[in-house]
C-alpha positions as CSV (number, residue, x, y, z in Angstrom):
1,X,113.7,318.4,106.1
2,X,113.7,314.6,106.2
3,X,114.7,312.9,109.2
4,X,116.1,309.0,109.3
5,X,115.9,307.4,112.5
6,X,118.6,305.6,113.8
7,X,117.7,302.8,116.5
8,X,120.3,302.2,119.4
9,X,119.3,298.7,120.8
10,X,120.8,297.4,124.1
11,X,120.2,294.1,125.4
12,X,120.8,292.8,128.8
13,X,121.5,289.4,129.8
14,X,121.8,287.5,133.0
15,X,123.8,284.3,133.4
16,X,125.2,282.9,136.4
17,X,124.9,285.7,138.4
18,X,126.8,288.3,135.4
19,X,125.2,290.8,133.6
20,X,125.8,290.8,129.6
21,X,125.0,293.3,127.1
22,X,124.9,293.2,123.1
23,X,124.5,296.3,121.0
24,X,123.0,296.9,117.7
25,X,123.1,299.9,115.8
26,X,121.3,300.1,112.3
27,X,118.3,302.0,110.6
28,X,115.6,299.1,110.8
29,X,115.3,298.1,114.6
30,X,116.8,294.6,114.2
31,X,118.4,292.8,117.2
32,X,122.1,292.3,116.9
33,X,123.4,288.8,116.0
34,X,124.0,286.2,118.9
35,X,127.5,286.1,117.6
36,X,128.4,289.7,117.9
37,X,128.8,292.2,120.8
38,X,128.7,294.8,118.5
39,X,126.5,294.5,115.2
40,X,126.4,297.9,113.1
41,X,124.4,297.4,109.8
42,X,124.2,299.5,107.0
43,X,123.9,299.4,103.5
44,X,125.0,302.9,102.3
45,X,127.7,303.8,105.4
46,X,130.9,302.2,106.6
47,X,132.7,301.8,110.3
48,X,135.2,304.4,110.8
49,X,137.5,303.7,113.5
50,X,139.3,306.3,115.6
51,X,141.8,308.3,113.6
52,X,144.9,309.4,115.2
53,X,148.5,310.7,114.8
54,X,151.3,308.6,115.8
55,X,152.2,310.8,118.6
56,X,148.6,310.4,119.9
57,X,148.5,306.8,119.4
58,X,151.4,306.4,121.3
59,X,149.9,308.1,124.3
60,X,147.1,305.6,124.8
61,X,147.4,304.4,128.4
62,X,147.4,300.8,128.6
63,X,146.5,299.5,125.1
64,X,144.6,296.1,125.3
65,X,145.9,293.4,122.8
66,X,144.3,293.6,119.6
67,X,143.4,297.3,119.7
68,X,142.8,298.7,116.4
69,X,143.0,302.5,115.2
70,X,143.7,304.3,112.1
71,X,147.1,305.8,112.2
72,X,147.0,308.9,110.1
73,X,150.9,309.3,109.5
74,X,152.1,306.0,110.5
75,X,152.5,304.4,106.9
76,X,155.4,304.9,104.3
77,X,155.7,308.5,103.0
78,X,153.4,309.5,106.1
79,X,150.4,308.0,104.8
80,X,147.8,306.6,107.1
81,X,147.6,302.6,107.8
82,X,145.7,300.6,110.2
83,X,147.6,299.9,113.4
84,X,147.1,297.1,115.7
85,X,148.7,296.7,119.4
86,X,150.4,293.3,119.5
87,X,152.5,292.1,122.3
88,X,154.1,295.2,123.9
89,X,153.8,297.2,120.5
90,X,151.7,299.0,117.6
91,X,152.2,297.2,114.5
92,X,151.3,298.1,111.0
93,X,148.4,296.2,109.7
94,X,149.8,295.4,106.1
95,X,147.0,294.6,103.5
96,X,149.2,294.2,100.4
97,X,147.0,291.1,98.6
98,X,143.6,291.8,97.8
99,X,141.7,288.9,95.8
100,X,139.3,290.7,93.1
101,X,135.8,291.3,93.4
102,X,133.1,289.0,91.7
103,X,132.6,290.4,88.1
104,X,129.4,292.1,87.0
105,X,127.1,291.6,84.1
106,X,127.6,293.8,81.4
107,X,125.7,292.5,78.5
108,X,124.2,289.4,77.4
109,X,123.2,289.3,73.7
110,X,121.5,286.0,71.9
111,X,121.0,284.9,68.3
112,X,119.1,282.0,67.2
113,X,122.5,279.9,67.7
114,X,124.8,281.3,69.8
115,X,125.4,283.9,72.9
116,X,127.6,286.8,73.6
117,X,128.5,286.7,77.3
118,X,130.1,290.3,78.3
119,X,130.8,291.3,82.0
120,X,132.5,294.2,83.7
121,X,136.3,294.2,84.9
122,X,136.6,294.4,88.4
123,X,139.6,296.5,90.7
124,X,142.5,294.3,91.5
125,X,141.8,291.5,88.6
126,X,144.6,290.6,86.5
127,X,142.5,288.2,84.3
128,X,139.2,286.2,84.1
129,X,138.3,282.8,83.5
130,X,134.9,281.3,81.7
131,X,133.3,277.9,82.0
132,X,129.9,276.0,80.9
133,X,130.0,274.5,84.4
134,X,130.7,276.0,88.1
135,X,134.4,274.5,88.2
136,X,136.9,277.3,88.2
137,X,139.8,274.4,88.0
138,X,138.8,273.6,84.3
139,X,137.5,277.1,83.2
140,X,139.0,278.4,80.2
141,X,141.7,281.3,80.2
142,X,140.4,284.4,79.0
143,X,143.4,286.9,79.9
144,X,142.3,290.3,80.5
145,X,139.2,289.8,77.7
146,X,135.8,290.5,79.0
147,X,133.8,289.0,76.2
148,X,133.1,285.4,75.2
149,X,131.1,284.6,72.0
150,X,129.8,281.4,72.0
151,X,128.6,279.8,68.7
152,X,126.6,276.4,67.7
153,X,123.9,276.4,70.4
154,X,120.2,275.1,70.1
155,X,117.8,278.0,69.5
156,X,115.1,278.9,72.5
157,X,117.1,277.2,74.9
158,X,118.5,278.4,78.3
159,X,121.9,278.1,78.9
160,X,124.3,278.9,82.2
161,X,128.2,280.1,82.3
162,X,130.2,281.1,84.8
163,X,133.0,283.7,85.1
164,X,135.7,284.5,87.6
165,X,138.2,287.3,88.3
166,X,141.4,286.4,89.7
167,X,144.9,287.9,90.4
168,X,147.8,286.6,92.3
169,X,146.3,286.3,95.6
170,X,143.3,284.3,94.3
171,X,139.7,284.2,92.7
172,X,136.3,285.7,93.1
173,X,133.3,283.8,93.4
174,X,131.6,283.0,89.9
175,X,129.3,285.6,88.2
176,X,126.6,283.3,87.3
177,X,125.1,284.2,83.7
178,X,122.0,282.9,82.4
179,X,120.6,283.6,79.0
180,X,117.9,281.9,76.4
181,X,118.7,281.9,72.9
182,X,116.3,283.4,70.3
183,X,113.6,281.0,68.7
184,X,114.3,279.7,65.5
185,X,112.1,278.1,62.6
186,X,112.6,274.5,60.9
187,X,115.1,274.4,58.2
188,X,113.7,274.4,54.6
189,X,114.3,271.5,52.1
190,X,113.3,269.8,49.2
191,X,113.1,266.2,48.3
192,X,115.2,264.6,45.3
193,X,113.1,262.2,43.0
194,X,113.8,258.4,43.4
195,X,116.2,256.8,41.0
196,X,118.1,253.6,40.6
197,X,115.1,251.8,41.9
198,X,115.6,248.0,42.4
199,X,114.0,245.4,44.3
200,X,115.4,246.1,47.8
201,X,117.2,249.9,47.1
202,X,116.8,253.1,45.8
203,X,118.5,256.2,45.6
204,X,117.2,259.7,46.7
205,X,118.0,262.8,48.6
206,X,117.5,266.4,49.2
207,X,118.3,270.3,49.0
208,X,118.4,272.4,52.3
209,X,117.8,275.8,51.0
210,X,117.5,277.6,54.4
211,X,118.7,276.6,57.8
212,X,115.8,278.3,59.5
213,X,118.3,280.6,61.7
214,X,120.0,277.4,63.4
215,X,122.6,275.1,62.2
216,X,121.3,271.8,60.6
217,X,122.5,269.3,62.9
218,X,121.1,266.1,60.7
219,X,120.0,265.6,57.8
220,X,118.7,262.7,55.2
221,X,115.5,261.2,53.9
222,X,112.7,259.1,55.9
223,X,110.1,256.9,54.1
224,X,107.4,254.1,54.9
225,X,104.1,252.4,53.4
226,X,102.2,255.1,54.4
227,X,101.6,258.6,53.6
228,X,103.7,261.6,55.3
229,X,106.8,259.6,56.8
230,X,108.5,261.2,59.3
231,X,112.2,260.6,61.2
232,X,110.4,258.3,63.1
233,X,110.4,255.7,60.3
234,X,113.2,254.3,58.5
235,X,115.5,257.0,57.7
236,X,118.9,257.9,56.4
237,X,121.8,260.0,58.1
238,X,123.6,261.9,55.4
239,X,125.5,264.5,57.4
240,X,125.0,268.3,58.7
241,X,124.9,271.5,57.3
242,X,123.4,273.2,54.3
243,X,123.3,272.2,50.9
244,X,122.8,269.2,48.4
245,X,122.7,265.6,50.1
246,X,122.6,262.3,48.4
247,X,120.7,259.2,50.3
248,X,121.0,255.6,49.7
249,X,118.0,253.8,50.9
250,X,118.3,250.0,51.6
251,X,116.2,247.0,53.3
252,X,113.3,247.7,50.8
253,X,110.6,245.0,50.1
254,X,110.3,244.2,46.4
255,X,106.8,245.1,44.6
256,X,106.2,247.8,47.3
257,X,104.9,251.6,47.3
258,X,106.7,253.7,49.3
259,X,106.3,257.4,50.4
260,X,109.5,259.3,51.0
261,X,110.1,262.8,52.5
262,X,113.6,264.4,52.8
263,X,114.1,266.0,56.2
264,X,116.3,268.3,57.9
265,X,116.8,269.1,61.5
266,X,117.7,272.1,63.9
267,X,117.6,273.6,67.5
268,X,114.0,274.4,66.5
269,X,112.9,270.9,65.0
270,X,112.6,268.8,61.9
271,X,111.5,270.3,58.7
272,X,110.2,268.1,55.8
273,X,110.3,268.3,52.1
274,X,107.5,267.6,49.5
275,X,106.4,263.9,49.6
276,X,107.2,261.6,46.9
277,X,106.1,258.3,46.1
278,X,108.1,255.1,44.2
279,X,107.6,251.7,43.8
280,X,110.4,248.9,43.8
281,X,110.8,246.5,41.2
282,X,109.4,242.8,41.4
283,X,112.0,240.3,42.0
284,X,110.6,238.1,39.8
285,X,110.9,240.4,37.1
286,X,114.6,241.1,38.1
287,X,115.9,237.2,38.0
288,X,113.1,236.1,35.4
289,X,110.8,237.6,32.5
290,X,107.1,236.6,32.4
291,X,104.6,237.5,29.7
292,X,100.9,238.1,29.7
293,X,100.2,234.7,30.1
294,X,102.0,234.4,33.1
295,X,104.6,232.0,31.4
296,X,108.0,232.4,33.2
297,X,111.5,233.1,31.1
298,X,114.8,233.1,32.1
299,X,117.4,235.4,30.4
300,X,120.9,235.6,29.6
301,X,123.5,238.5,28.5
302,X,125.7,237.8,25.3
303,X,128.0,240.8,24.5
304,X,125.7,243.9,24.7
305,X,122.3,242.1,24.4
306,X,120.0,240.1,26.7
307,X,117.9,237.6,25.4
308,X,115.4,235.0,26.6
309,X,116.6,231.6,27.1
310,X,113.3,230.0,26.3
311,X,111.2,230.1,22.9
312,X,108.0,232.3,23.5
313,X,104.8,230.7,24.6
314,X,102.4,233.6,25.1
315,X,98.9,233.0,23.4
316,X,98.0,236.8,24.0
317,X,99.3,239.9,22.5
318,X,100.6,242.6,25.2
319,X,97.1,244.3,25.5
320,X,95.3,241.3,26.4
321,X,93.6,240.4,23.1
322,X,93.8,236.6,22.0
323,X,96.5,235.6,19.0
324,X,94.3,233.2,16.4
325,X,95.2,229.5,17.3
326,X,94.8,227.8,13.9
327,X,95.0,224.4,14.0
328,X,93.8,223.3,10.6
329,X,96.3,223.0,8.1
330,X,94.3,224.6,5.0
331,X,93.2,227.6,7.4
332,X,97.0,228.1,8.4
333,X,98.3,228.4,4.9
334,X,95.6,230.8,3.8
335,X,96.4,233.4,6.8
336,X,97.3,236.9,6.2
337,X,96.5,237.9,9.8
338,X,98.4,236.9,13.1
339,X,98.3,233.5,14.4
340,X,100.0,230.9,16.4
341,X,100.1,227.1,17.2
342,X,101.7,224.4,19.2
343,X,104.1,221.9,17.1
344,X,101.5,218.7,15.7
345,X,98.6,221.1,17.7
346,X,99.8,219.2,21.0
347,X,100.5,221.6,23.4
348,X,100.5,219.2,26.4
349,X,103.6,217.4,24.9
350,X,105.5,220.6,23.2
351,X,104.7,223.7,24.7
352,X,106.5,223.5,28.1
353,X,110.0,222.4,25.9
354,X,110.0,224.0,22.4
355,X,107.4,226.9,23.0
356,X,104.8,228.2,20.4
357,X,105.2,228.6,16.4
358,X,104.1,232.1,15.1
359,X,103.5,233.2,11.8
360,X,105.3,236.2,10.8
361,X,102.1,238.3,10.7
362,X,101.7,237.9,14.8
363,X,105.4,238.8,14.8
364,X,104.6,242.2,13.1
365,X,101.3,243.2,14.7
366,X,101.6,246.4,16.6
367,X,99.8,244.8,19.7
368,X,103.2,243.3,20.5
369,X,103.6,239.7,21.3
370,X,106.8,240.2,23.4
371,X,106.6,240.7,27.4
372,X,106.9,244.2,28.3
373,X,110.4,245.6,27.9
374,X,111.0,243.2,25.2
375,X,110.7,242.5,21.3
376,X,111.2,240.4,18.7
377,X,114.7,241.0,17.3
378,X,115.5,242.7,14.1
379,X,117.8,241.0,11.5
380,X,120.1,243.4,12.4
381,X,120.2,242.5,16.0
382,X,120.5,238.8,15.1
383,X,123.4,240.0,13.3
384,X,124.9,241.7,15.9
385,X,124.6,238.7,18.0
386,X,126.3,236.4,15.3
387,X,129.2,238.8,15.0
388,X,130.1,238.7,18.6
389,X,130.2,235.1,18.4
390,X,132.7,234.8,15.6
391,X,130.4,234.9,12.5
392,X,127.7,232.6,11.1
393,X,130.2,229.4,10.5
394,X,130.6,229.0,14.2
395,X,128.0,230.9,15.9
396,X,125.4,227.9,15.8
397,X,127.6,225.7,17.9
398,X,127.5,228.4,20.8
399,X,123.9,229.0,20.3
400,X,122.9,225.1,20.7
401,X,121.9,223.3,23.9
402,X,124.3,220.3,24.2
403,X,123.5,216.7,24.4
404,X,120.7,214.8,22.4
405,X,118.0,214.9,24.8
406,X,116.4,217.6,22.5
407,X,118.5,217.8,19.4
408,X,118.9,214.5,17.4
409,X,122.4,212.7,17.3
410,X,125.2,213.9,16.5
411,X,124.4,217.5,17.6
412,X,127.8,218.5,16.1
413,X,129.8,221.3,17.8
414,X,127.0,222.3,20.4
415,X,128.6,223.7,23.4
416,X,125.8,226.2,24.5
417,X,128.6,228.4,25.8
418,X,126.4,231.4,25.6
419,X,123.8,229.7,27.5
420,X,121.2,230.6,24.9
421,X,119.9,226.8,24.7
422,X,118.7,226.9,21.3
423,X,116.2,224.1,20.5
424,X,115.1,222.3,17.6
425,X,111.6,223.3,17.6
426,X,110.8,222.7,13.7
427,X,108.4,224.8,11.5
428,X,105.1,224.7,10.2
429,X,105.3,225.2,6.6
430,X,103.2,227.9,4.8
431,X,102.4,226.2,1.6
432,X,100.4,223.4,3.2
433,X,100.1,224.1,7.0
434,X,102.2,220.7,7.8
435,X,104.7,220.4,10.5
436,X,108.4,218.7,10.1
437,X,111.9,218.6,11.4
438,X,111.1,218.7,15.3
439,X,114.4,217.8,16.7
440,X,116.4,218.3,13.7
441,X,116.4,221.9,13.0
442,X,115.3,225.2,14.6
443,X,113.8,228.6,13.3
444,X,113.5,231.9,14.8
445,X,112.0,234.8,13.1
446,X,113.1,238.2,12.9
447,X,111.0,241.1,13.0
448,X,112.2,242.3,9.5
449,X,110.2,242.2,6.6
450,X,112.2,241.2,3.4
451,X,109.1,242.1,0.9
452,X,105.4,241.7,1.0
453,X,105.6,237.9,1.3
454,X,108.9,237.1,2.7
455,X,110.8,238.2,6.0
456,X,114.2,237.1,7.5
457,X,114.6,234.6,9.7
458,X,118.0,232.0,11.1
459,X,117.9,228.4,11.7
460,X,120.5,226.0,13.4
461,X,120.9,222.2,12.1
462,X,121.9,219.4,14.3
463,X,124.4,218.3,12.0
464,X,126.4,221.9,11.9
465,X,127.9,224.8,14.1
466,X,126.6,227.0,11.3
467,X,123.6,229.4,12.1
468,X,121.9,230.0,8.5
469,X,120.4,233.4,7.3
470,X,117.5,233.4,5.0
471,X,113.9,234.5,4.2
472,X,110.8,232.7,3.9
473,X,107.0,233.2,3.4
474,X,105.3,235.2,6.2
475,X,102.8,232.3,6.6
476,X,105.4,230.0,7.9
477,X,105.5,229.1,11.4
478,X,108.7,229.7,13.6
479,X,109.7,230.0,16.9
480,X,110.5,233.2,18.4
481,X,113.2,234.5,20.8
482,X,113.0,237.8,22.6
483,X,115.6,240.4,23.1
484,X,115.5,242.9,25.8
485,X,114.5,246.7,24.6
């Protein structure tokens, strides 16, 4: 038989000639609390007051004020109640309103993005309140529900919540609940190829195909001029959640190579898509056009076409091969391959204003004399331009530079309303290689052959608003105006 020891400790104290004593009744031998004459301690037994009937209670001799007994038949319907002697009579100690006890934990169920908080109901509770902070006054009313499902939380994060029980008498102390959400992975995202690339802007985006078990709270693209950009570099912010998104990049520098990745962030961190690269356009190429020699040309849009505003000046084919510069008249008239010259073989005087004169063999050469992205217009493309301007009978005036700085007087009908700025560069004749009509006439090749020896061209005169359409020998030297591909 197992025997438990009960300690009865009596402390005697002497103060000012009087003897005081304190009593402790417990199982661990501890001394009584200083504030108590009688300190009864137990974790599995209560304190049983004297039990007696009403009759027995009434025969207590000279009961002290505040004396408490348990009367076994003093209550309503003869039930037992606590009775206390107050004044000159016994009173029923009426306990008719008890606040509920603190709730108890039942189960805490975490996920990567939420927690189910579940607690046990307690006696006397008529409802419960729940809060993310230890503040009963702002707590959420749960009524009699003992479960709260919380979502939208970060993964691998510890949260603390508070629950109170209440009734009409008051509320309990809070139950403190603490739980950590499950660990998650970063989102899975792909990167969209760059498009609509300009000098300072571009478009990209991404596709989030997996959230890693936690809601995606930020997404976009990030970029820089070095590989493996992160969200610490330049970035866009393009919403939240799964699916496809489009990103607009701004503030880029022209003629610069950029590295770009899509990104998506959740509670587990940031995931990145495959890196792509793109290069912004050269600002000079947007405003101007350059040929392989570095000559700069302006451009103008007329109807659906975009044309260069100056005559071509290049001395090389697009691949870098030189175009033959033939100055001798006899040699020029004998050519059957590509060549160019300056009017009167005087580049210093005529190159800048009028450009070069090319035979048709240079125009038709597969190495191409036009800048990249441009070409010598076909006869049909010349026809499209002229039709847009109202036909051959009026188009010349709309294309000619105004005034007589370069055209000889009277330069009839010149308005240059198109901005084309046609100039009278004159021809070099195919039959003897001589030059003529500078300031009076302008001639421009098309890339369309008429037959084995002739090709189509257009010309404008100083005295007319017409633009003429005809053929001439392929050995002739004419100006070239390029049109955008």
